[in-house]
C-alpha positions as CSV (number, residue, x, y, z in Angstrom):
1,M,0.0,0.0,0.0
2,A,2.8,2.4,0.9
3,S,4.6,1.7,-2.4
4,T,1.4,2.4,-4.3
5,E,0.9,5.7,-2.5
6,E,4.5,6.7,-3.1
7,G,4.1,5.9,-6.8
8,E,1.0,8.1,-7.0
9,R,2.8,10.9,-5.3
10,A,5.8,10.6,-7.7
11,E,3.4,10.6,-10.6
12,G,1.7,13.7,-9.2
13,A,5.1,15.4,-9.0
14,K,5.8,14.6,-12.6
15,I,2.5,16.0,-13.7
16,A,3.2,19.2,-11.7
17,L,6.6,19.6,-13.4
18,Q,4.9,19.1,-16.8
19,K,2.4,21.8,-16.1
20,L,5.1,24.1,-14.9
21,V,7.1,23.7,-18.2
22,K,3.9,24.3,-20.2
23,A,3.1,27.4,-18.2
24,T,6.6,28.7,-18.7
25,V,6.2,28.2,-22.5
26,E,3.0,30.2,-22.5
27,M,4.4,32.9,-20.2
28,S,7.5,33.3,-22.4
29,H,5.4,33.8,-25.6
30,N,3.1,36.3,-23.9
31,A,6.1,38.2,-22.5
32,G,8.2,38.0,-25.7
33,L,11.1,36.3,-23.9
34,S,14.1,34.9,-25.7
35,L,15.4,31.4,-25.3
36,S,18.4,32.6,-23.3
37,E,16.0,34.1,-20.7
38,L,14.7,30.5,-20.0
39,Q,18.2,29.0,-19.5
40,G,20.4,29.4,-16.5
41,L,21.1,28.4,-12.9
42,A,18.5,28.5,-10.2
43,F,18.8,31.5,-7.9
44,Y,21.8,33.0,-9.8
45,E,19.9,35.8,-11.6
46,P,17.0,37.0,-9.5
47,Q,15.3,38.9,-12.3
48,K,15.3,35.9,-14.6
49,D,14.1,33.6,-11.8
50,E,11.3,35.9,-10.8
51,K,9.3,35.3,-14.1
52,I,9.1,31.6,-13.3
53,L,8.7,31.9,-9.5
54,D,5.6,34.1,-10.0
55,L,3.8,31.3,-12.0
56,E,1.0,29.6,-10.1
57,A,2.3,26.3,-11.4
58,F,5.6,26.9,-9.8
59,G,4.3,26.7,-6.3
60,T,2.6,23.5,-7.0
61,A,5.6,21.9,-8.6
62,A,8.0,23.1,-5.9
63,S,5.8,21.5,-3.2
64,K,5.2,18.2,-5.0
65,I,8.6,17.6,-6.4
66,V,9.8,16.4,-2.9
67,Y,7.7,13.3,-3.5
68,L,10.0,12.0,-6.2
69,P,11.9,8.8,-5.2
70,R,14.7,9.6,-2.6
71,F,14.4,13.4,-3.1
72,V,14.3,14.2,0.6
73,Q,17.1,11.7,1.3
74,R,19.5,13.0,-1.4
75,F,18.5,16.7,-1.7
76,G,16.6,17.5,1.4
77,P,13.0,18.7,2.1
78,D,13.8,22.3,1.5
79,A,15.3,21.8,-2.0
80,G,11.9,21.8,-3.8
81,P,12.0,25.4,-5.1
82,R,15.6,25.1,-6.3
83,I,15.1,21.8,-8.2
84,A,11.8,22.8,-9.7
85,L,13.3,26.0,-11.0
86,Q,16.4,24.2,-12.3
87,F,14.2,21.7,-14.0
88,V,12.7,24.4,-16.1
89,Y,16.1,25.9,-17.0
90,Q,17.5,22.4,-17.8
91,Y,14.5,21.6,-20.1
92,F,15.1,24.7,-22.2
93,E,18.9,24.3,-22.1
94,R,18.6,20.8,-23.5
95,G,15.9,21.2,-26.1
96,H,16.9,24.7,-27.4
97,V,13.2,25.3,-28.2
98,M,10.5,27.7,-27.0
99,S,7.8,25.1,-27.2
100,Y,6.7,22.1,-25.2
101,S,8.2,18.8,-26.3
102,E,7.0,15.5,-24.8
103,E,10.4,14.0,-25.7
104,G,12.3,16.8,-24.1
105,F,10.3,16.7,-21.0
106,E,10.6,13.0,-20.5
107,S,14.4,13.2,-21.1
108,T,14.8,15.9,-18.5
109,H,12.5,14.0,-16.0
110,D,14.4,10.8,-16.6
111,D,17.7,12.5,-15.9
112,L,16.4,13.9,-12.6
113,I,15.1,10.5,-11.5
114,E,18.5,8.9,-12.4
115,E,20.3,11.6,-10.4
116,L,18.1,10.9,-7.4
117,L,18.7,7.2,-7.6
118,S,22.5,7.6,-7.9
119,P,23.9,7.5,-4.3
120,A,27.0,9.5,-4.7
121,W,28.4,12.8,-6.2
122,V,31.4,12.3,-8.4
123,F,34.1,14.9,-8.6
124,R,36.7,15.0,-11.4
125,G,39.7,17.2,-12.0
126,V,42.0,17.5,-15.0
127,A,45.4,19.1,-15.3
128,N,48.2,19.1,-17.8
129,V,51.2,16.9,-16.8
130,R,54.6,18.5,-17.3
131,H,58.0,16.8,-17.8
132,F,56.4,13.4,-18.4
133,T,56.6,10.8,-21.1
134,S,55.4,7.2,-21.5
135,D,54.9,4.6,-24.1
136,I,51.7,3.6,-22.3
137,H,48.9,6.0,-23.0
138,H,46.7,5.2,-19.9
139,V,48.5,4.8,-16.6
140,D,46.2,3.8,-13.7
141,L,47.9,5.0,-10.5
142,G,45.1,3.9,-8.2
143,D,43.0,6.0,-5.7
144,G,41.2,7.6,-8.6
145,I,44.3,9.0,-10.3
146,T,45.2,8.3,-13.9
147,I,47.6,9.8,-16.4
148,R,46.5,9.5,-20.0
149,S,47.1,10.9,-23.4
150,R,45.4,14.2,-24.0
151,S,42.2,13.7,-26.1
152,P,39.2,16.0,-26.4
153,G,36.9,13.0,-27.0
154,D,38.2,11.2,-23.9
155,L,37.8,14.3,-21.7
156,A,34.3,14.9,-23.1
157,S,33.3,11.4,-22.1
158,L,34.4,12.2,-18.5
159,G,32.3,15.3,-18.4
160,F,34.9,17.9,-19.3
161,G,33.3,20.3,-21.8
162,M,34.8,22.5,-24.5
163,A,35.3,25.4,-22.0
164,I,37.7,23.3,-20.0
165,W,39.3,21.8,-23.2
166,D,40.0,25.4,-24.2
167,R,41.7,26.1,-20.9
168,I,43.7,22.9,-21.1
169,T,44.9,23.9,-24.6
170,E,45.8,27.4,-23.4
171,D,47.9,25.9,-20.5
172,W,49.7,23.5,-22.8
173,R,52.8,25.4,-23.5
174,G,56.2,26.4,-22.1
175,F,58.7,24.3,-20.2
176,G,58.0,20.6,-19.8
177,A,54.9,20.6,-22.0
178,S,53.8,17.0,-22.6
179,S,51.0,15.2,-24.4
180,F,49.5,13.8,-21.1
181,V,46.9,15.0,-18.6
182,L,46.3,13.8,-15.0
183,I,42.7,12.9,-14.1
184,A,41.7,12.8,-10.4
185,E,38.4,11.4,-9.3
186,H,36.6,10.8,-6.0
187,S,33.1,10.5,-4.8
188,I,31.0,11.2,-1.6
189,P,27.5,10.0,-0.6
190,K,24.8,12.4,-1.6
191,T,23.2,14.3,1.4
192,P,21.2,17.5,1.7
193,D,24.3,19.2,3.2
194,N,26.4,18.7,0.0
195,L,23.7,19.4,-2.6
196,L,25.8,22.3,-4.0
197,L,29.2,21.3,-2.8
198,M,32.1,21.5,-5.2
199,D,34.8,19.6,-3.5
200,T,38.3,20.5,-4.8
201,Y,40.2,19.6,-1.7
202,Q,40.4,15.8,-1.9
203,L,41.2,15.9,-5.6
204,T,44.1,18.2,-5.0
205,V,45.4,16.2,-2.1
206,N,45.3,13.0,-4.1
207,A,46.9,14.5,-7.2
208,M,49.8,16.2,-5.3
209,R,50.4,13.0,-3.3
210,A,50.6,11.1,-6.6
211,I,53.1,13.6,-8.0
212,L,55.1,13.4,-4.8
213,A,55.2,9.6,-5.0
214,L,56.3,9.7,-8.6
215,R,59.1,12.1,-7.8
216,L,60.3,9.8,-5.0
217,C,60.2,6.8,-7.4
218,D,62.6,8.0,-10.1
219,E,64.4,10.9,-11.7
220,G,62.6,13.6,-13.6
221,S,60.8,16.9,-12.8
222,I,57.2,15.7,-13.2
223,G,54.6,18.2,-12.2
224,I,51.1,19.4,-13.1
225,G,49.6,22.7,-14.1
226,P,46.4,24.2,-12.7
227,M,43.5,21.7,-12.2
228,W,40.0,22.3,-13.5
229,V,37.3,20.5,-11.4
230,I,33.8,19.4,-12.3
231,R,31.0,17.5,-10.7
232,P,29.5,15.7,-13.7
233,S,25.9,14.7,-13.4
234,R,22.8,13.7,-15.3
235,F,20.8,16.6,-13.8
236,N,22.6,19.8,-12.8
237,V,21.0,20.9,-9.5
238,G,22.4,24.4,-9.9
239,I,26.1,24.4,-10.0
240,G,27.8,26.7,-12.6
241,G,31.1,28.2,-13.5
242,I,34.5,26.5,-13.7
243,S,36.5,25.7,-10.6
244,Q,40.2,26.0,-10.9
245,V,42.8,25.0,-8.3
246,G,46.5,25.9,-8.5
247,A,48.5,27.8,-11.1
248,A,51.0,27.1,-13.9
249,I,54.5,27.0,-12.6
250,P,56.9,27.2,-15.6
251,T,59.7,25.2,-14.0
252,M,62.6,23.7,-15.9
253,G,63.9,20.2,-15.5
254,T,64.2,16.7,-17.1
255,Y,61.5,14.4,-18.2
256,F,60.1,11.6,-16.0
257,R,59.7,8.4,-18.0
258,W,57.0,6.0,-16.8
259,A,57.7,2.3,-17.0
260,P,55.6,-0.6,-15.6
261,A,58.5,-1.5,-13.3
262,I,57.9,1.7,-11.4
263,G,54.4,0.7,-10.5
264,A,55.0,-1.4,-7.4
265,N,57.4,1.1,-5.9
266,Y,55.0,3.9,-6.7
267,S,52.1,2.1,-5.0
268,A,54.1,1.4,-1.9
269,I,55.2,5.1,-1.5
270,Y,51.8,6.5,-2.3
271,G,50.1,4.2,0.1
272,G,52.8,4.9,2.8
273,V,52.4,8.7,2.5
274,K,48.6,8.5,2.5
275,Q,48.6,6.4,5.7
276,L,51.1,8.7,7.4
277,E,49.0,11.8,6.4
278,E,45.8,10.2,7.8
279,Q,47.6,9.5,11.1
280,G,49.0,13.1,11.3
281,F,52.5,11.7,10.8
282,R,52.4,10.5,14.5
283,A,54.3,7.3,13.6
284,S,57.0,8.9,11.4
285,P,60.5,9.8,12.5
286,G,61.6,13.4,12.5
287,N,59.3,16.1,11.1
288,L,58.6,14.1,8.0
289,S,55.6,16.2,6.9
290,V,57.9,19.4,6.7
291,A,60.6,17.4,5.0
292,L,58.2,16.2,2.3
293,R,56.9,19.7,1.6
294,A,60.5,21.0,1.4
295,F,61.3,18.2,-1.0
296,S,58.4,19.1,-3.2
297,S,59.6,22.7,-3.2
298,T,62.8,21.6,-4.9
299,Y,60.6,21.0,-8.0
300,D,57.9,23.6,-7.7
301,R,59.6,26.8,-6.5
302,W,59.7,29.6,-9.1
303,P,61.9,30.9,-10.4
304,T,64.0,27.8,-10.8
305,A,67.3,28.3,-9.1
306,Q,70.0,26.0,-7.9
307,D,70.6,27.9,-4.7
308,S,66.9,27.7,-3.8
309,R,66.9,24.0,-4.5
310,L,69.9,23.6,-2.2
311,L,68.1,25.5,0.6
312,D,65.0,23.3,0.3
313,C,67.1,20.1,0.3
314,V,68.9,21.1,3.5
315,T,65.7,22.2,5.1
316,A,64.3,18.8,4.4
317,L,67.3,17.1,5.9
318,E,67.3,19.2,9.0
319,A,63.6,18.4,9.5
320,L,64.5,14.7,9.4
321,L,67.8,14.6,11.3
322,G,68.7,18.1,12.5
323,A,70.3,18.8,15.8
324,D,70.3,21.8,18.2
325,S,74.1,22.2,18.1
326,E,77.0,21.4,15.7
327,I,74.3,21.0,13.1
328,A,76.6,20.7,10.0
329,F,78.7,17.9,11.6
330,K,75.8,16.0,13.2
331,L,73.6,16.2,10.2
332,S,76.3,15.0,7.8
333,F,77.3,12.3,10.2
334,R,73.7,11.0,10.7
335,V,72.8,11.0,7.0
336,A,76.0,9.3,5.9
337,S,75.9,6.7,8.7
338,I,72.3,5.8,7.8
339,L,72.7,5.6,4.1
340,A,76.3,4.4,3.5
341,D,77.0,0.7,3.0
342,T,80.7,0.8,3.6
343,D,83.2,2.9,5.7
344,E,84.6,4.4,2.5
345,E,81.2,5.4,1.2
346,R,80.3,6.9,4.6
347,T,83.5,9.0,4.7
348,N,82.9,10.3,1.1
349,L,79.2,10.9,1.8
350,M,79.9,12.8,5.0
351,K,82.4,15.1,3.3
352,S,80.0,15.8,0.4
353,L,77.2,16.6,2.8
354,K,79.4,19.0,4.9
355,D,80.4,20.7,1.7
356,F,76.8,21.2,0.6
357,Y,76.0,22.5,4.1
358,D,78.8,25.0,3.9
359,T,77.6,26.2,0.6
360,R,74.1,26.5,2.0
361,S,75.4,28.6,4.9
362,R,77.2,31.0,2.5
363,V,74.0,31.4,0.4
364,V,71.9,32.1,3.5
365,H,74.3,34.5,5.1
366,G,75.4,36.3,1.9
367,G,78.9,35.0,1.8
368,T,81.1,34.9,-1.3
369,L,80.7,31.7,-3.3
370,Q,84.0,30.4,-4.3
371,P,84.5,28.1,-7.4
372,K,84.1,25.0,-5.2
373,H,80.7,26.3,-4.0
374,Q,79.6,27.1,-7.5
375,A,80.6,23.6,-8.6
376,L,78.5,22.1,-5.8
377,L,75.5,24.2,-6.9
378,E,75.9,22.7,-10.4
379,H,75.5,19.3,-8.8
380,V,72.7,20.1,-6.3
381,D,70.5,17.3,-7.8
382,E,73.0,14.8,-6.3
383,L,71.9,16.1,-2.9
384,R,68.3,15.7,-3.8
385,V,69.0,12.1,-4.7
386,I,70.4,11.6,-1.2
387,L,67.4,13.2,0.3
388,K,65.1,11.1,-1.8
389,R,66.6,7.8,-0.5
390,L,66.3,9.0,3.1
391,L,62.6,10.1,2.6
392,V,61.6,6.8,1.1
393,A,63.3,4.9,4.0
394,F,61.6,7.1,6.6
395,I,58.2,6.6,4.9
396,R,58.7,2.8,5.1
397,L,59.7,3.0,8.7
398,G,56.8,5.2,9.6
399,N,54.4,2.6,8.3
400,T,56.1,-0.5,9.8
401,K,55.9,1.1,13.3
402,H,59.0,-0.5,14.8
403,A,58.5,0.0,18.5
404,E,62.1,0.6,19.3
405,Y,62.4,3.4,16.7
406,G,59.7,5.7,17.9
407,K,59.9,9.4,18.4
408,S,62.0,9.1,21.6
409,F,64.7,7.1,19.7
410,W,65.2,9.9,17.1
411,Q,65.3,12.6,19.7
412,G,67.9,11.0,22.0
413,K,69.3,7.7,21.0
414,L,70.2,8.1,17.3
415,D,73.9,9.1,17.6
416,G,74.7,6.3,20.1
417,T,73.1,3.8,17.7
418,L,75.1,5.0,14.7
419,V,78.5,4.5,16.4
420,N,77.6,0.9,17.3
421,M,78.0,-1.2,14.2
422,V,75.5,-3.9,15.3
423,E,72.9,-1.4,16.3
424,R,73.4,0.7,13.2
425,D,72.9,-2.4,11.0
426,K,69.7,-3.2,12.8
427,L,68.5,0.4,12.1
428,R,69.4,0.2,8.5
429,A,67.6,-3.1,8.2
430,A,64.5,-1.5,9.7
431,L,64.8,1.3,7.2
432,E,65.2,-1.4,4.4
433,L,68.5,0.1,3.4
434,S,70.5,-3.2,3.7
């Protein structure tokens, strides 16, 4: 009995919407309106809305539309006026006619019903990928992230219209331009509270985490330009405009080449960073969140400069293994002792790190850069490689949660461990460096 009553109410709502469309057609002819005055977004242009809101049929449709299946659950009991108004706008937007069409009405109504039955809002973002090349034209990175060849047809099938294609085309230029785009996607359950939500945050977080993981996997200056975000839907409940996140950073660098062999390492790093972020980096050694941001800055800072890259690398190392005193010596000793396999390698690495730190100090304090310092700046990417190895090791350790290598260990027991060969080897094994 209940289902029969619900069906009758839903049919009544459909009839009310039909009468509203017909009443709008009659009103538009009497008032001499143009088609564009019957197209738009609900409650965006009050003068345009008023002509429809004043119709007697509108009040009836707005009150009865809430009886459509799952309307209150998905959109809320107060959304009737918005959706009824948007129904009219969408009808005329779709049909491009100033008359009533049974086919056009049924199509608009079917889309509204399908939108109500769908349990989740889907959000998608697209951005040009810079400094990237691949023989594979569709790389699935998981967690809603893909990198794929740029194609207007492919993007259109995902809901990105010509307005976004024009922006993607305009952005495709300058340093590192590639033939690939990054697509980010995520979804959330529909509730009345998120009826008009345009969620760019999670898409941005996932996309930048993916770029970070790729940078930690291999060489190359991969990055993305601004991201354009949409919420594709069968029935637009009243969201307009184009959402853009970020900006184009014309950085110089080398190309990252994707290969299937990178996939497993990428997944482990991406998953590790995601888990640490969700835990607030409580289980990670040092100040890993600051170190990762500084590492990303070695790629994204503009203008591109070797001295800035050096400063960011050292900032990241200090966040991981810095000390309150004798910082140049202790930092060099700690990094070399953790990463080096042999005594000879440790000695060479420690000297190299101290030289980089000395160069960093001269840059920061305005000292004169001698030829040896200039030479080190030319090879600053070698320091980034060292930093990268350390970051990956710390991400692993933060996720394995070795009890003996908690926060207290890194704050007071590290140096004693590093001078003990047996204990140092145990630490390196926990970091998966040996």
